[in-house]
N, C-alpha and C positions, 0 to 999 in steps of 0.2 A: 880330640873329642868329635871329629867330623862324623863318626859313625852313629852319633845321635841325631844327625840330621836326616830328612827325608831326600829322597832323591831329586825332587824338584829344587829344593834348597841348594843341594850340593851344585847341581847344574847351574843355578844363577851366581853361586859364588865363583864357580870355575870360570864362567863366562866373564864375569866381573874382573877376574884376575888377569884374564888373557886381555881383555880389553884396556885394563890399566897399562900394559905394557905398549899396546898400541897407541894409547893416548902420549905416552911419554915420547914417541917418534913423532906423531901427527901434531900435537899440541904442547911442547915442552914449556910454553910460556904459562901454562895454567899454574906452576910453581909460583910465578911472580905473582900473578893474579891473586892465588891464596895469600901470599905475603902482604899484599897491598888491600886485604880485606874482602875480597870477592868470595862470597859463600859457595858451596858446592851445587846448590840449585841454580845459582846465577851464572856459575861456569857452565853448568850444563845448558843453560838457556843462551849464553853468549855465543857459544860454538855449536848450537844446534845438534849436542850429541845423540839426542834420542831419535832424531831423523836421519842423521848421518849414519849411525851404526845399527838402526833398527832396534833399539832396545828401550825398555821403560825407565821411568823416574830412578827407581831404586838402583837397578843395574848402573845406570849411569853415574849417579852418585857414589856408589861403592866402587867403580871403576876409577874415579877421580881419587878416591882415598888409597887404593892400590897404587896409583901412579904416583902419588905424593910420597906414601910411606915404603914402598915396596912389597915384595912377596917372597915368602920362603919356598923351599922346594917340596911342595905338596900338592895334592889334588892332580896330579899330572901335568901342573903347568911349572914350566922351569923357573927356578929363582931369579929375581931380579932386583937392583937396588932402586930405591925411591928417588924421586927427583929432589926431595929434602931429607937427605940421609940423616941428617943431625936431629936425633930423637928429642933432645931437649928444647932444639928450636921448633919442632913440630908440635911438642907439647904446649909450648909458650903461644904459638899461633892458634892452637885449639881454644885455649883459654881467651885469647882475644875475640875470637869468634863467638864464644859462648857470652861474652860481655857485649858484643854488638847484637846478638840475639836478645839479650835482656833489654836492651835499649830500644830495640824494635817492638817490644811488647808494650811500650807507652803507645798513647793515643797519637794519631796523626797531629794534633793541634799541639801536643805536648812535646813531640820530637820538633816540630816546627819553631816551636818558641825557644827550645834550647839551642837548636842551630843557629838562630837569628841572633840570640844573645852572644853566641860565641864568635859569630861572624863580624857583628858589629864592634865587638871590643878587640877585634882581631886577636883572639885567645886559641889557645890549643893549636891544632893543625893549620888554622886559618892564618896564624901568623907566619907561615912558610909559604913560599913559591911552590909550585908542582915539582920543579926540579930539586928543590931543597928538601921537599916531602920524601923523594925517592932516594936522594943520597943519605939524608937522616935515618931513614927506615934501614937501609943496607948497612951504612956504618954502624949505627947503633946496634944492630942485632950482632953484627961480628964483633964489636968491641965489647958487649956485654959478655959474649961467649969467650972470647980470649981472656978478659980479665976476671971471668967467673964471677960477675956482679948481676944484678937484677935476677931474673928468673933462674939464670944459670949459677947463681950463688947457692939456690937451694939444694938440699939433699934430695935423693929420689923420694924419700918418705915425705918430704916437706912438699915437694910437688904434686904428689898424690893428695896431700890434704888441701893444697890450693885447688886442684881440680874438684875435690869434693865440696869445697866451699862454693866454688863457682856454680855446681850444679844445684846445691842448695838455693843458692841466692836466685838463681833463675826459675825456681819453684819445682825443682825435679827432686826424686828421692834417690840417693845413690843405692846401690846393691852393696849388702853385707856378704862377707865370705860365706856365712852360713846359708844365707839365702841363695846365693850361686850354687852351692854344693846341693842343696835341696833340689833346686830346678833341674840340674844335671841328673840327679837320682830319678826324678819323676820323668825324664825323656826315655829312660830306660824301663819304666813301670808298664807293664802290659795293660793297666787300667788307664793309661793316658796315651793311647796311641790312636791314631786314625787309618788303621788298617796297613796297606802296604805303603801308604803316603809318610809314614813315619809319625812322630810325636804330634799330638793334638795340642796346639799352643793354647787354645781357648781354655781347654781343662787345666793345663798347668798354670796358666794365669790366675784361673779361679782359686785353685788350690793354694798358690802362693799367697794371694791377697786374703785368704782366710787365715792362713798360717802366720802372717808376718805383718799385715796390715788391716787388722780388724775387719776383714771383709770389704775394705775400700777399693775402689777400681784403680789402685796404684799401678799395678801391671798389667799389661795388654798383651794381646798377640803379637803385636809388633816389637814390644819391648823384648819379649822372651825371644823372638826370632832374632833381634839384633844383639842380645846376650850371647846367644850360640853362635852367631857369626863372628863376634868378636873373640870368641875364646876357641875357634876352630882353627 
């Protein structure tokens, strides 16, 4: 579906894909950072990726995503395997990051109070030493994968349902298949173009909100762009 994207979007995706391969060589430790709960924005900041490679925030974060999951042989960029090739593990980590994002939605005082309670009672992760946390995280993930337990015990359909539930819990509205298909159709409609730049995401978002969300601002230019990026 890359043909539905404008030239600038295609260039940005291609640059992110190429940078993702570079990050695998320069900073392979980002896989462990992600496993230990460091979000993409924090990884960007930790390694000063924007300054080091002269890119914006979106390209830097998308490059991290490519580095972690890999890239197919398209857009003129040679295929490469991700730093986290296990799709189930990557999906599990994605859910964990969504849960963390939900926790971060709490006020500063709420997060502080919850953290203090866990720390004082030595509950959860606070019951482990730093070394034990690393060993537990690595061994636990491998054991659950090998034994097909935990997240790995779910079928593909169940995993998708888990992801959908996590999105709803975080206040997001999952895309339906009908809505996706309609969006793709609009990207090719002449009334929803921005001249030579390609599809007009604002017009598409407005139409999708009108048809599927009672004209509420559920979909935005950014969410339309992200959807097309994910399925390209």
